All heavy atoms as a GROMACS GRO file, in nm:
protein
  649
    1MET      N    1   4.315  18.564  11.924
    1MET     CA    2   4.416  18.518  12.018
    1MET      C    3   4.431  18.368  12.003
    1MET      O    4   4.339  18.301  11.956
    1MET     CB    5   4.375  18.559  12.158
    1MET     CG    6   4.280  18.464  12.230
    1MET     SD    7   4.247  18.519  12.397
    1MET     CE    8   4.073  18.492  12.398
    2SER      N    9   4.545  18.316  12.040
    2SER     CA   10   4.563  18.171  12.036
    2SER      C   11   4.532  18.116  12.175
    2SER      O   12   4.526  18.190  12.273
    2SER     CB   13   4.705  18.135  11.994
    2SER     OG   14   4.798  18.178  12.090
    3GLY      N   15   4.510  17.988  12.181
    3GLY     CA   16   4.475  17.925  12.307
    3GLY      C   17   4.556  17.799  12.328
    3GLY      O   18   4.619  17.748  12.237
    4LYS      N   19   4.552  17.749  12.450
    4LYS     CA   20   4.622  17.625  12.482
    4LYS      C   21   4.526  17.530  12.551
    4LYS      O   22   4.440  17.572  12.627
    4LYS     CB   23   4.741  17.652  12.573
    4LYS     CG   24   4.859  17.708  12.500
    4LYS     CD   25   4.986  17.675  12.573
    4LYS     CE   26   5.101  17.711  12.484
    4LYS     NZ   27   5.203  17.612  12.484
    5LEU      N   28   4.542  17.403  12.522
    5LEU     CA   29   4.469  17.296  12.587
    5LEU      C   30   4.575  17.198  12.634
    5LEU      O   31   4.632  17.126  12.553
    5LEU     CB   32   4.371  17.232  12.488
    5LEU     CG   33   4.290  17.116  12.540
    5LEU    CD1   34   4.191  17.166  12.646
    5LEU    CD2   35   4.214  17.049  12.427
    6ASP      N   36   4.603  17.200  12.764
    6ASP     CA   37   4.716  17.125  12.819
    6ASP      C   38   4.842  17.167  12.743
    6ASP      O   39   4.877  17.282  12.745
    6ASP     CB   40   4.691  16.974  12.812
    6ASP     CG   41   4.570  16.932  12.896
    6ASP    OD1   42   4.551  16.989  13.005
    6ASP    OD2   43   4.495  16.844  12.851
    7THR      N   44   4.906  17.076  12.672
    7THR     CA   45   5.027  17.112  12.597
    7THR      C   46   4.998  17.136  12.450
    7THR      O   47   5.088  17.167  12.374
    7THR     CB   48   5.132  17.000  12.609
    7THR    OG1   49   5.076  16.879  12.556
    7THR    CG2   50   5.174  16.980  12.753
    8LYS      N   51   4.873  17.120  12.409
    8LYS     CA   52   4.836  17.139  12.269
    8LYS      C   53   4.787  17.282  12.247
    8LYS      O   54   4.730  17.344  12.334
    8LYS     CB   55   4.724  17.041  12.228
    8LYS     CG   56   4.760  16.897  12.250
    8LYS     CD   57   4.874  16.855  12.161
    8LYS     CE   58   4.905  16.708  12.182
    8LYS     NZ   59   5.018  16.664  12.108
    9GLU      N   60   4.811  17.332  12.126
    9GLU     CA   61   4.775  17.470  12.094
    9GLU      C   62   4.656  17.475  11.999
    9GLU      O   63   4.644  17.395  11.908
    9GLU     CB   64   4.894  17.540  12.030
    9GLU     CG   65   4.870  17.686  12.003
    9GLU     CD   66   4.992  17.756  11.948
    9GLU    OE1   67   5.099  17.745  12.011
    9GLU    OE2   68   4.980  17.821  11.843
   10ILE      N   69   4.568  17.571  12.023
   10ILE     CA   70   4.460  17.604  11.931
   10ILE      C   71   4.507  17.730  11.859
   10ILE      O   72   4.544  17.828  11.924
   10ILE     CB   73   4.328  17.630  12.006
   10ILE    CG1   74   4.290  17.514  12.098
   10ILE    CG2   75   4.217  17.664  11.908
   10ILE    CD1   76   4.266  17.383  12.029
   11ASP      N   77   4.504  17.730  11.726
   11ASP     CA   78   4.559  17.843  11.651
   11ASP      C   79   4.489  17.974  11.682
   11ASP      O   80   4.554  18.075  11.707
   11ASP     CB   81   4.553  17.815  11.500
   11ASP     CG   82   4.647  17.704  11.459
   11ASP    OD1   83   4.751  17.685  11.526
   11ASP    OD2   84   4.618  17.636  11.359
   12PHE      N   85   4.357  17.975  11.680
   12PHE     CA   86   4.281  18.099  11.708
   12PHE      C   87   4.161  18.069  11.794
   12PHE      O   88   4.087  17.973  11.768
   12PHE     CB   89   4.234  18.165  11.578
   12PHE     CG   90   4.344  18.207  11.487
   12PHE    CD1   91   4.383  18.126  11.381
   12PHE    CD2   92   4.409  18.327  11.507
   12PHE    CE1   93   4.486  18.164  11.297
   12PHE    CE2   94   4.513  18.366  11.423
   12PHE     CZ   95   4.551  18.284  11.319
   13VAL      N   96   4.141  18.153  11.895
   13VAL     CA   97   4.021  18.149  11.978
   13VAL      C   98   3.966  18.291  11.978
   13VAL      O   99   4.035  18.385  12.014
   13VAL     CB  100   4.052  18.106  12.124
   13VAL    CG1  101   3.926  18.106  12.208
   13VAL    CG2  102   4.121  17.971  12.127
   14ALA      N  103   3.843  18.305  11.932
   14ALA     CA  104   3.780  18.437  11.928
   14ALA      C  105   3.661  18.436  12.023
   14ALA      O  106   3.584  18.340  12.026
   14ALA     CB  107   3.734  18.471  11.787
   15GLU      N  108   3.649  18.541  12.101
   15GLU     CA  109   3.538  18.553  12.195
   15GLU      C  110   3.467  18.686  12.173
   15GLU      O  111   3.531  18.789  12.152
   15GLU     CB  112   3.590  18.546  12.338
   15GLU     CG  113   3.655  18.414  12.371
   15GLU     CD  114   3.708  18.408  12.513
   15GLU    OE1  115   3.676  18.497  12.594
   15GLU    OE2  116   3.784  18.315  12.542
   16LYS      N  117   3.334  18.680  12.178
   16LYS     CA  118   3.253  18.800  12.166
   16LYS      C  119   3.122  18.777  12.238
   16LYS      O  120   3.054  18.676  12.213
   16LYS     CB  121   3.228  18.832  12.018
   16LYS     CG  122   3.152  18.962  11.996
   16LYS     CD  123   3.140  18.991  11.847
   16LYS     CE  124   3.067  19.123  11.827
   16LYS     NZ  125   3.055  19.154  11.684
   17GLN      N  126   3.089  18.865  12.328
   17GLN     CA  127   2.964  18.861  12.403
   17GLN      C  128   2.940  18.724  12.466
   17GLN      O  129   2.831  18.668  12.459
   17GLN     CB  130   2.847  18.901  12.314
   17GLN     CG  131   2.858  19.042  12.262
   17GLN     CD  132   2.747  19.081  12.167
   17GLN    OE1  133   2.674  18.997  12.116
   17GLN    NE2  134   2.734  19.211  12.142
   18GLY      N  135   3.044  18.668  12.526
   18GLY     CA  136   3.032  18.541  12.596
   18GLY      C  137   3.029  18.418  12.507
   18GLY      O  138   3.008  18.307  12.555
   19LYS      N  139   3.049  18.435  12.378
   19LYS     CA  140   3.051  18.323  12.285
   19LYS      C  141   3.191  18.311  12.225
   19LYS      O  142   3.260  18.410  12.208
   19LYS     CB  143   2.948  18.343  12.174
   19LYS     CG  144   2.807  18.345  12.226
   19LYS     CD  145   2.708  18.362  12.113
   19LYS     CE  146   2.566  18.367  12.172
   19LYS     NZ  147   2.466  18.381  12.066
   20SER      N  148   3.230  18.188  12.194
   20SER     CA  149   3.363  18.162  12.140
   20SER      C  150   3.354  18.087  12.008
   20SER      O  151   3.255  18.019  11.982
   20SER     CB  152   3.444  18.075  12.237
   20SER     OG  153   3.459  18.140  12.361
   21ILE      N  154   3.461  18.097  11.928
   21ILE     CA  155   3.484  18.006  11.817
   21ILE      C  156   3.631  17.965  11.823
   21ILE      O  157   3.715  18.040  11.874
   21ILE     CB  158   3.449  18.066  11.678
   21ILE    CG1  159   3.541  18.182  11.642
   21ILE    CG2  160   3.304  18.103  11.667
   21ILE    CD1  161   3.533  18.219  11.496
   22TYR      N  162   3.658  17.845  11.773
   22TYR     CA  163   3.793  17.790  11.773
   22TYR      C  164   3.831  17.759  11.630
   22TYR      O  165   3.750  17.701  11.555
   22TYR     CB  166   3.799  17.662  11.855
   22TYR     CG  167   3.748  17.679  11.997
   22TYR    CD1  168   3.616  17.649  12.030
   22TYR    CD2  169   3.832  17.725  12.097
   22TYR    CE1  170   3.569  17.664  12.159
   22TYR    CE2  171   3.786  17.741  12.227
   22TYR     CZ  172   3.655  17.710  12.257
   22TYR     OH  173   3.609  17.725  12.385
   23VAL      N  174   3.954  17.794  11.591
   23VAL     CA  175   3.997  17.774  11.453
   23VAL      C  176   4.138  17.714  11.450
   23VAL      O  177   4.230  17.769  11.511
   23VAL     CB  178   3.996  17.907  11.374
   23VAL    CG1  179   4.039  17.883  11.229
   23VAL    CG2  180   3.860  17.974  11.381
   24GLN      N  181   4.152  17.604  11.377
   24GLN     CA  182   4.282  17.546  11.346
   24GLN      C  183   4.308  17.575  11.199
   24GLN      O  184   4.216  17.566  11.117
   24GLN     CB  185   4.281  17.394  11.366
   24GLN     CG  186   4.281  17.351  11.512
   24GLN     CD  187   4.413  17.377  11.579
   24GLN    OE1  188   4.428  17.480  11.644
   24GLN    NE2  189   4.506  17.285  11.569
   25VAL      N  190   4.432  17.608  11.165
   25VAL     CA  191   4.468  17.640  11.027
   25VAL      C  192   4.582  17.549  10.982
   25VAL      O  193   4.680  17.532  11.055
   25VAL     CB  194   4.511  17.789  11.015
   25VAL    CG1  195   4.550  17.822  10.873
   25VAL    CG2  196   4.400  17.881  11.065
   26ALA      N  197   4.566  17.493  10.863
   26ALA     CA  198   4.670  17.408  10.805
   26ALA      C  199   4.679  17.439  10.657
   26ALA      O  200   4.578  17.473  10.595
   26ALA     CB  201   4.638  17.261  10.825
   27TYR      N  202   4.797  17.425  10.599
   27TYR     CA  203   4.812  17.447  10.455
   27TYR      C  204   4.730  17.342  10.379
   27TYR      O  205   4.640  17.375  10.302
   27TYR     CB  206   4.958  17.443  10.414
   27TYR     CG  207   4.979  17.454  10.265
   27TYR    CD1  208   4.937  17.567  10.196
   27TYR    CD2  209   5.039  17.351  10.195
   27TYR    CE1  210   4.953  17.576  10.059
   27TYR    CE2  211   5.057  17.360  10.058
   27TYR     CZ  212   5.014  17.472   9.991
   27TYR     OH  213   5.029  17.481   9.856
   28LEU      N  214   4.762  17.215  10.399
   28LEU     CA  215   4.688  17.105  10.339
   28LEU      C  216   4.673  16.993  10.441
   28LEU      O  217   4.762  16.970  10.523
   28LEU     CB  218   4.761  17.049  10.217
   28LEU     CG  219   4.765  17.136  10.091
   28LEU    CD1  220   4.857  17.073   9.987
   28LEU    CD2  221   4.626  17.156  10.035
   29LEU      N  222   4.563  16.923  10.435
   29LEU     CA  223   4.541  16.806  10.518
   29LEU      C  224   4.576  16.684  10.434
   29LEU      O  225   4.491  16.602  10.399
   29LEU     CB  226   4.395  16.802  10.566
   29LEU     CG  227   4.350  16.925  10.645
   29LEU    CD1  228   4.201  16.919  10.674
   29LEU    CD2  229   4.428  16.940  10.774
   30ALA      N  230   4.703  16.672  10.400
   30ALA     CA  231   4.751  16.580  10.298
   30ALA      C  232   4.744  16.433  10.338
   30ALA      O  233   4.732  16.347  10.252
   30ALA     CB  234   4.894  16.615  10.260
   31ASP      N  235   4.752  16.404  10.466
   31ASP     CA  236   4.745  16.264  10.508
   31ASP      C  237   4.673  16.251  10.641
   31ASP      O  238   4.641  16.351  10.706
   31ASP     CB  239   4.884  16.199  10.512
   31ASP     CG  240   4.979  16.266  10.611
   31ASP    OD1  241   4.938  16.297  10.725
   31ASP    OD2  242   5.096  16.288  10.574
   32LYS      N  243   4.648  16.128  10.680
   32LYS     CA  244   4.570  16.100  10.801
   32LYS      C  245   4.636  16.159  10.926
   32LYS      O  246   4.568  16.209  11.014
   32LYS     CB  247   4.553  15.949  10.815
   32LYS     CG  248   4.443  15.909  10.906
   32LYS     CD  249   4.310  15.944  10.843
   32LYS     CE  250   4.198  15.873  10.915
   32LYS     NZ  251   4.068  15.925  10.876
   33LYS      N  252   4.768  16.156  10.933
   33LYS     CA  253   4.840  16.208  11.050
   33LYS      C  254   4.816  16.358  11.066
   33LYS      O  255   4.791  16.406  11.177
   33LYS     CB  256   4.989  16.178  11.037
   33LYS     CG  257   5.070  16.215  11.158
   33LYS     CD  258   5.214  16.171  11.142
   33LYS     CE  259   5.294  16.207  11.265
   33LYS     NZ  260   5.432  16.162  11.257
   34ILE      N  261   4.821  16.432  10.958
   34ILE     CA  262   4.796  16.577  10.964
   34ILE      C  263   4.651  16.604  10.999
   34ILE      O  264   4.621  16.691  11.083
   34ILE     CB  265   4.833  16.644  10.830
   34ILE    CG1  266   4.984  16.632  10.806
   34ILE    CG2  267   4.790  16.791  10.830
   34ILE    CD1  268   5.027  16.674  10.667
   35GLN      N  269   4.559  16.528  10.941
   35GLN     CA  270   4.417  16.545  10.973
   35GLN      C  271   4.392  16.521  11.121
   35GLN      O  272   4.324  16.601  11.187
   35GLN     CB  273   4.332  16.450  10.889
   35GLN     CG  274   4.333  16.482  10.742
   35GLN     CD  275   4.270  16.372  10.659
   35GLN    OE1  276   4.185  16.298  10.706
   35GLN    NE2  277   4.312  16.363  10.534
   36GLU      N  278   4.447  16.414  11.175
   36GLU     CA  279   4.430  16.384  11.317
   36GLU      C  280   4.487  16.495  11.404
   36GLU      O  281   4.426  16.535  11.503
   36GLU     CB  282   4.495  16.250  11.351
   36GLU     CG  283   4.419  16.133  11.295
   36GLU     CD  284   4.491  16.001  11.314
   36GLU    OE1  285   4.603  15.998  11.372
   36GLU    OE2  286   4.436  15.898  11.269
   37ARG      N  287   4.604  16.545  11.368
   37ARG     CA  288   4.667  16.653  11.447
   37ARG      C  289   4.578  16.777  11.451
   37ARG      O  290   4.559  16.837  11.557
   37ARG     CB  291   4.804  16.687  11.388
   37ARG     CG  292   4.876  16.797  11.466
   37ARG     CD  293   5.003  16.841  11.397
   37ARG     NE  294   4.970  16.912  11.274
   37ARG     CZ  295   5.040  16.902  11.162
   37ARG    NH1  296   5.144  16.823  11.154
   37ARG    NH2  297   5.004  16.972  11.055
   38GLU      N  298   4.523  16.816  11.337
   38GLU     CA  299   4.444  16.939  11.331
   38GLU      C  300   4.307  16.924  11.396
   38GLU      O  301   4.258  17.016  11.460
   38GLU     CB  302   4.430  16.985  11.186
   38GLU     CG  303   4.563  17.019  11.120
   38GLU     CD  304   4.644  17.125  11.192
   38GLU    OE1  305   4.587  17.216  11.256
   38GLU    OE2  306   4.768  17.119  11.186
   39PHE      N  307   4.243  16.809  11.382
   39PHE     CA  308   4.110  16.790  11.440
   39PHE      C  309   4.116  16.750  11.588
   39PHE      O  310   4.026  16.783  11.664
   39PHE     CB  311   4.032  16.684  11.362
   39PHE     CG  312   3.974  16.736  11.233
   39PHE    CD1  313   4.049  16.738  11.117
   39PHE    CD2  314   3.845  16.786  11.227
   39PHE    CE1  315   3.998  16.786  10.997
   39PHE    CE2  316   3.792  16.834  11.109
   39PHE     CZ  317   3.868  16.834  10.994
   40TRP      N  318   4.221  16.678  11.630
   40TRP     CA  319   4.226  16.624  11.766
   40TRP      C  320   4.216  16.733  11.872
   40TRP      O  321   4.142  16.718  11.969
   40TRP     CB  322   4.355  16.543  11.787
   40TRP     CG  323   4.355  16.472  11.919
   40TRP    CD1  324   4.301  16.351  11.946
   40TRP    CD2  325   4.409  16.521  12.042
   40TRP    NE1  326   4.318  16.320  12.078
   40TRP    CE2  327   4.383  16.423  12.139
   40TRP    CE3  328   4.474  16.638  12.080
   40TRP    CZ2  329   4.422  16.438  12.272
   40TRP    CZ3  330   4.512  16.653  12.211
   40TRP    CH2  331   4.487  16.554  12.305
   41ASN      N  332   4.293  16.839  11.856
   41ASN     CA  333   4.290  16.946  11.957
   41ASN      C  334   4.148  17.000  11.974
   41ASN      O  335   4.104  17.026  12.087
   41ASN     CB  336   4.381  17.061  11.917
   41ASN     CG  337   4.527  17.024  11.921
   41ASN    OD1  338   4.564  16.916  11.966
   41ASN    ND2  339   4.612  17.111  11.873
   42LEU      N  340   4.077  17.018  11.865
   42LEU     CA  341   3.941  17.071  11.874
   42LEU      C  342   3.845  16.969  11.934
   42LEU      O  343   3.751  17.006  12.006
   42LEU     CB  344   3.892  17.114  11.734
   42LEU     CG  345   3.971  17.229  11.671
   42LEU    CD1  346   3.924  17.252  11.529
   42LEU    CD2  347   3.958  17.356  11.754
   43LEU      N  348   3.867  16.842  11.908
   43LEU     CA  349   3.780  16.738  11.965
   43LEU      C  350   3.792  16.732  12.117
   43LEU      O  351   3.699  16.685  12.185
   43LEU     CB  352   3.815  16.601  11.906
   43LEU     CG  353   3.773  16.579  11.762
   43LEU    CD1  354   3.837  16.453  11.706
   43LEU    CD2  355   3.622  16.572  11.752
   44GLN      N  356   3.901  16.780  12.173
   44GLN     CA  357   3.921  16.777  12.318
   44GLN      C  358   3.844  16.887  12.390
   44GLN      O  359   3.829  16.883  12.512
   44GLN     CB  360   4.071  16.787  12.351
   44GLN     CG  361   4.155  16.680  12.285
   44GLN     CD  362   4.097  16.541  12.300
   44GLN    OE1  363   4.076  16.493  12.411
   44GLN    NE2  364   4.071  16.475  12.188
   45ILE      N  365   3.796  16.985  12.318
   45ILE     CA  366   3.721  17.096  12.378
   45ILE      C  367   3.577  17.052  12.396
   45ILE      O  368   3.510  17.016  12.298
   45ILE     CB  369   3.730  17.223  12.289
   45ILE    CG1  370   3.875  17.264  12.273
   45ILE    CG2  371   3.646  17.335  12.350
   45ILE    CD1  372   3.896  17.373  12.170
   46LYS      N  373   3.530  17.054  12.518
   46LYS     CA  374   3.400  16.994  12.550
   46LYS      C  375   3.283  17.093  12.551
   46LYS      O  376   3.174  17.057  12.592
   46LYS     CB  377   3.408  16.922  12.685
   46LYS     CG  378   3.511  16.810  12.686
   46LYS     CD  379   3.484  16.707  12.579
   46LYS     CE  380   3.589  16.598  12.581
   46LYS     NZ  381   3.584  16.514  12.465
   47ASP      N  382   3.303  17.217  12.507
   47ASP     CA  383   3.188  17.308  12.500
   47ASP      C  384   3.119  17.293  12.364
   47ASP      O  385   3.163  17.215  12.279
   47ASP     CB  386   3.227  17.453  12.529
   47ASP     CG  387   3.324  17.512  12.428
   47ASP    OD1  388   3.320  17.472  12.311
   47ASP    OD2  389   3.404  17.598  12.467
   48ASN      N  390   3.012  17.365  12.343
   48ASN     CA  391   2.935  17.352  12.219
   48ASN      C  392   2.954  17.470  12.124
   48ASN      O  393   2.873  17.489  12.034
   48ASN     CB  394   2.786  17.336  12.252
   48ASN     CG  395   2.758  17.203  12.317
   48ASN    OD1  396   2.816  17.102  12.280
   48ASN    ND2  397   2.672  17.201  12.416
   49PHE      N  398   3.060  17.547  12.142
   49PHE     CA  399   3.086  17.658  12.052
   49PHE      C  400   3.143  17.605  11.920
   49PHE      O  401   3.202  17.497  11.915
   49PHE     CB  402   3.181  17.759  12.116
   49PHE     CG  403   3.121  17.830  12.233
   49PHE    CD1  404   3.176  17.818  12.360
   49PHE    CD2  405   3.009  17.911  12.218
   49PHE    CE1  406   3.121  17.884  12.469
   49PHE    CE2  407   2.953  17.978  12.325
   49PHE     CZ  408   3.009  17.964  12.451
   50PRO      N  409   3.127  17.679  11.810
   50PRO     CA  410   3.173  17.632  11.679
   50PRO      C  411   3.325  17.611  11.674
   50PRO      O  412   3.402  17.686  11.733
   50PRO     CB  413   3.134  17.747  11.585
   50PRO     CG  414   3.026  17.821  11.656
   50PRO     CD  415   3.057  17.807  11.802
   51LYS      N  416   3.361  17.505  11.602
   51LYS     CA  417   3.501  17.469  11.584
   51LYS      C  418   3.526  17.448  11.435
   51LYS      O  419   3.448  17.381  11.368
   51LYS     CB  420   3.532  17.342  11.664
   51LYS     CG  421   3.512  17.362  11.814
   51LYS     CD  422   3.502  17.230  11.887
   51LYS     CE  423   3.470  17.251  12.033
   51LYS     NZ  424   3.332  17.291  12.058
   52PHE      N  425   3.637  17.504  11.385
   52PHE     CA  426   3.667  17.501  11.243
   52PHE      C  427   3.812  17.458  11.218
   52PHE      O  428   3.901  17.494  11.294
   52PHE     CB  429   3.650  17.640  11.180
   52PHE     CG  430   3.512  17.697  11.194
   52PHE    CD1  431   3.480  17.780  11.301
   52PHE    CD2  432   3.414  17.669  11.100
   52PHE    CE1  433   3.353  17.834  11.314
   52PHE    CE2  434   3.287  17.722  11.112
   52PHE     CZ  435   3.256  17.805  11.220
   53VAL      N  436   3.832  17.385  11.108
   53VAL     CA  437   3.965  17.361  11.053
   53VAL      C  438   3.963  17.425  10.914
   53VAL      O  439   3.874  17.396  10.834
   53VAL     CB  440   3.999  17.211  11.044
   53VAL    CG1  441   4.131  17.190  10.971
   53VAL    CG2  442   4.005  17.150  11.184
   54VAL      N  443   4.060  17.513  10.888
   54VAL     CA  444   4.066  17.585  10.761
   54VAL      C  445   4.193  17.542  10.687
   54VAL      O  446   4.302  17.538  10.747
   54VAL     CB  447   4.068  17.738  10.785
   54VAL    CG1  448   4.077  17.813  10.655
   54VAL    CG2  449   3.946  17.781  10.865
   55SER      N  450   4.178  17.508  10.559
   55SER     CA  451   4.294  17.467  10.479
   55SER      C  452   4.269  17.499  10.332
   55SER      O  453   4.161  17.546  10.295
   55SER     CB  454   4.321  17.318  10.496
   55SER     OG  455   4.225  17.242  10.427
   56MET      N  456   4.367  17.468  10.248
   56MET     CA  457   4.355  17.489  10.104
   56MET      C  458   4.284  17.373  10.034
   56MET      O  459   4.258  17.380   9.915
   56MET     CB  460   4.494  17.507  10.042
   56MET     CG  461   4.564  17.635  10.083
   56MET     SD  462   4.487  17.781  10.012
   56MET     CE  463   4.521  17.757   9.839
   57ASP      N  464   4.252  17.267  10.106
   57ASP     CA  465   4.188  17.150  10.047
   57ASP      C  466   4.049  17.185   9.994
   57ASP      O  467   3.973  17.258  10.058
   57ASP     CB  468   4.173  17.038  10.150
   57ASP     CG  469   4.307  16.988  10.199
   57ASP    OD1  470   4.370  16.912  10.125
   57ASP    OD2  471   4.348  17.028  10.310
   58ASP      N  472   4.016  17.129   9.877
   58ASP     CA  473   3.883  17.150   9.819
   58ASP      C  474   3.780  17.048   9.868
   58ASP      O  475   3.660  17.071   9.858
   58ASP     CB  476   3.891  17.144   9.667
   58ASP     CG  477   3.962  17.266   9.609
   58ASP    OD1  478   3.944  17.377   9.664
   58ASP    OD2  479   4.037  17.250   9.511
   59VAL      N  480   3.825  16.935   9.918
   59VAL     CA  481   3.736  16.830   9.966
   59VAL      C  482   3.695  16.860  10.110
   59VAL      O  483   3.779  16.892  10.195
   59VAL     CB  484   3.808  16.693   9.959
   59VAL    CG1  485   3.720  16.584  10.016
   59VAL    CG2  486   3.848  16.662   9.817
   60ASP      N  487   3.566  16.849  10.137
   60ASP     CA  488   3.514  16.873  10.273
   60ASP      C  489   3.553  16.756  10.363
   60ASP      O  490   3.514  16.642  10.339
   60ASP     CB  491   3.362  16.888  10.268
   60ASP     CG  492   3.302  16.923  10.403
   60ASP    OD1  493   3.375  16.927  10.504
   60ASP    OD2  494   3.180  16.945  10.407
   61MET      N  495   3.630  16.784  10.468
   61MET     CA  496   3.673  16.682  10.562
   61MET      C  497   3.611  16.701  10.700
   61MET      O  498   3.666  16.654  10.800
   61MET     CB  499   3.826  16.682  10.571
   61MET     CG  500   3.892  16.647  10.442
   61MET     SD  501   4.069  16.640  10.460
   61MET     CE  502   4.120  16.683  10.295
   62SER      N  503   3.499  16.769  10.707
   62SER     CA  504   3.431  16.791  10.834
   62SER      C  505   3.408  16.657  10.904
   62SER      O  506   3.383  16.556  10.839
   62SER     CB  507   3.296  16.859  10.811
   62SER     OG  508   3.312  16.985  10.750
   63GLN      N  509   3.416  16.660  11.037
   63GLN     CA  510   3.395  16.539  11.114
   63GLN      C  511   3.359  16.570  11.257
   63GLN      O  512   3.405  16.668  11.314
   63GLN     CB  513   3.518  16.449  11.110
   63GLN     CG  514   3.646  16.514  11.160
   63GLN     CD  515   3.764  16.425  11.153
   63GLN    OE1  516   3.783  16.342  11.241
   63GLN    NE2  517   3.843  16.438  11.045
   64LYS      N  518   3.272  16.488  11.313
   64LYS     CA  519   3.234  16.492  11.454
   64LYS      C  520   3.199  16.634  11.501
   64LYS      O  521   3.238  16.677  11.608
   64LYS     CB  522   3.344  16.433  11.540
   64LYS     CG  523   3.372  16.288  11.507
   64LYS     CD  524   3.481  16.231  11.594
   64LYS     CE  525   3.509  16.088  11.551
   64LYS     NZ  526   3.618  16.028  11.624
   65GLY      N  527   3.127  16.707  11.418
   65GLY     CA  528   3.083  16.841  11.454
   65GLY      C  529   3.183  16.952  11.428
   65GLY      O  530   3.152  17.069  11.447
   66ILE      N  531   3.302  16.917  11.382
   66ILE     CA  532   3.402  17.018  11.348
   66ILE      C  533   3.392  17.044  11.198
   66ILE      O  534   3.397  16.952  11.118
   66ILE     CB  535   3.544  16.972  11.386
   66ILE    CG1  536   3.551  16.950  11.537
   66ILE    CG2  537   3.647  17.074  11.340
   66ILE    CD1  538   3.678  16.886  11.584
   67ILE      N  539   3.379  17.170  11.163
   67ILE     CA  540   3.357  17.208  11.024
   67ILE      C  541   3.490  17.236  10.955
   67ILE      O  542   3.571  17.316  11.005
   67ILE     CB  543   3.267  17.333  11.018
   67ILE    CG1  544   3.132  17.302  11.083
   67ILE    CG2  545   3.250  17.380  10.874
   67ILE    CD1  546   3.049  17.425  11.112
   68HIS      N  547   3.512  17.171  10.842
   68HIS     CA  548   3.630  17.197  10.761
   68HIS      C  549   3.591  17.297  10.654
   68HIS      O  550   3.490  17.281  10.586
   68HIS     CB  551   3.681  17.068  10.696
   68HIS     CG  552   3.792  17.093  10.600
   68HIS    ND1  553   3.776  17.078  10.464
   68HIS    CD2  554   3.919  17.136  10.619
   68HIS    CE1  555   3.890  17.108  10.404
   68HIS    NE2  556   3.978  17.144  10.495
   69LEU      N  557   3.670  17.402  10.637
   69LEU     CA  558   3.645  17.505  10.538
   69LEU      C  559   3.767  17.522  10.447
   69LEU      O  560   3.881  17.520  10.494
   69LEU     CB  561   3.618  17.640  10.605
   69LEU     CG  562   3.497  17.649  10.696
   69LEU    CD1  563   3.500  17.782  10.771
   69LEU    CD2  564   3.370  17.636  10.617
   70ASN      N  565   3.741  17.542  10.320
   70ASN     CA  566   3.845  17.583  10.227
   70ASN      C  567   3.872  17.731  10.254
   70ASN      O  568   3.779  17.809  10.269
   70ASN     CB  569   3.797  17.561  10.083
   70ASN     CG  570   3.895  17.618   9.983
   70ASN    OD1  571   3.892  17.737   9.955
   70ASN    ND2  572   3.980  17.532   9.929
   71ILE      N  573   3.997  17.771  10.260
   71ILE     CA  574   4.033  17.908  10.296
   71ILE      C  575   3.969  18.010  10.202
   71ILE      O  576   3.917  18.112  10.248
   71ILE     CB  577   4.187  17.927  10.304
   71ILE    CG1  578   4.223  18.066  10.354
   71ILE    CG2  579   4.251  17.902  10.170
   71ILE    CD1  580   4.193  18.091  10.497
   72LYS      N  581   3.967  17.983  10.072
   72LYS     CA  582   3.907  18.080   9.979
   72LYS      C  583   3.758  18.094  10.005
   72LYS      O  584   3.707  18.206  10.007
   72LYS     CB  585   3.933  18.036   9.834
   72LYS     CG  586   4.080  18.042   9.794
   72LYS     CD  587   4.100  17.992   9.653
   72LYS     CE  588   4.105  17.839   9.661
   72LYS     NZ  589   4.135  17.774   9.534
   73ASP      N  590   3.691  17.982  10.025
   73ASP     CA  591   3.547  17.987  10.051
   73ASP      C  592   3.517  18.059  10.183
   73ASP      O  593   3.423  18.136  10.192
   73ASP     CB  594   3.487  17.846  10.057
   73ASP     CG  595   3.493  17.776   9.922
   73ASP    OD1  596   3.505  17.845   9.819
   73ASP    OD2  597   3.486  17.652   9.922
   74SER      N  598   3.600  18.035  10.283
   74SER     CA  599   3.573  18.097  10.414
   74SER      C  600   3.595  18.248  10.409
   74SER      O  601   3.525  18.324  10.476
   74SER     CB  602   3.659  18.034  10.523
   74SER     OG  603   3.796  18.062  10.503
   75LEU      N  604   3.692  18.293  10.329
   75LEU     CA  605   3.717  18.437  10.319
   75LEU      C  606   3.609  18.509  10.240
   75LEU      O  607   3.582  18.627  10.263
   75LEU     CB  608   3.854  18.463  10.256
   75LEU     CG  609   3.974  18.423  10.341
   75LEU    CD1  610   4.102  18.438  10.260
   75LEU    CD2  611   3.979  18.502  10.469
   76LEU      N  612   3.545  18.438  10.148
   76LEU     CA  613   3.439  18.500  10.067
   76LEU      C  614   3.301  18.488  10.132
   76LEU      O  615   3.208  18.555  10.090
   76LEU     CB  616   3.436  18.434   9.929
   76LEU     CG  617   3.560  18.456   9.844
   76LEU    CD1  618   3.552  18.375   9.716
   76LEU    CD2  619   3.579  18.604   9.813
   77ASN      N  620   3.289  18.405  10.235
   77ASN     CA  621   3.162  18.386  10.302
   77ASN      C  622   3.135  18.499  10.400
   77ASN      O  623   3.223  18.543  10.470
   77ASN     CB  624   3.163  18.252  10.377
   77ASN     CG  625   3.025  18.208  10.419
   77ASN    OD1  626   2.933  18.287  10.429
   77ASN    ND2  627   3.012  18.080  10.445
   78ASN      N  628   3.014  18.547  10.404
   78ASN     CA  629   2.977  18.654  10.496
   78ASN      C  630   2.929  18.594  10.628
   78ASN      O  631   2.812  18.567  10.644
   78ASN     CB  632   2.868  18.741  10.433
   78ASN     CG  633   2.833  18.860  10.519
   78ASN    OD1  634   2.904  18.893  10.613
   78ASN    ND2  635   2.724  18.925  10.486
   79TRP      N  636   3.020  18.571  10.719
   79TRP     CA  637   2.985  18.512  10.848
   79TRP      C  638   2.917  18.617  10.930
   79TRP      O  639   2.872  18.612  11.031
   79TRP     CB  640   3.108  18.457  10.919
   79TRP     CG  641   3.168  18.345  10.843
   79TRP    CD1  642   3.276  18.352  10.759
   79TRP    CD2  643   3.123  18.210  10.836
   79TRP    NE1  644   3.300  18.229  10.704
   79TRP    CE2  645   3.209  18.140  10.748
   79TRP    CE3  646   3.019  18.141  10.896
   79TRP    CZ2  647   3.193  18.006  10.720
   79TRP    CZ3  648   3.004  18.008  10.867
   79TRP    CH2  649   3.091  17.941  10.780
   0.00000   0.00000   0.00000
């Protein structure tokens, strides 16, 4: 399901047994403005559940506890 934080949208919020994960999806994080847009919404969430940004980028852009994943790697990983 998708979620909202004030007027900002979180692409996917998954909940199971009282635990959540948050996921933002972008094609490419090509510039600083796009990176800020995708990470900012997740930075506003003050709980300690996992937060992810998924894109086609091969370079790891994880920051401030938010994990950046390459889409191919994330689909092949056994979470």
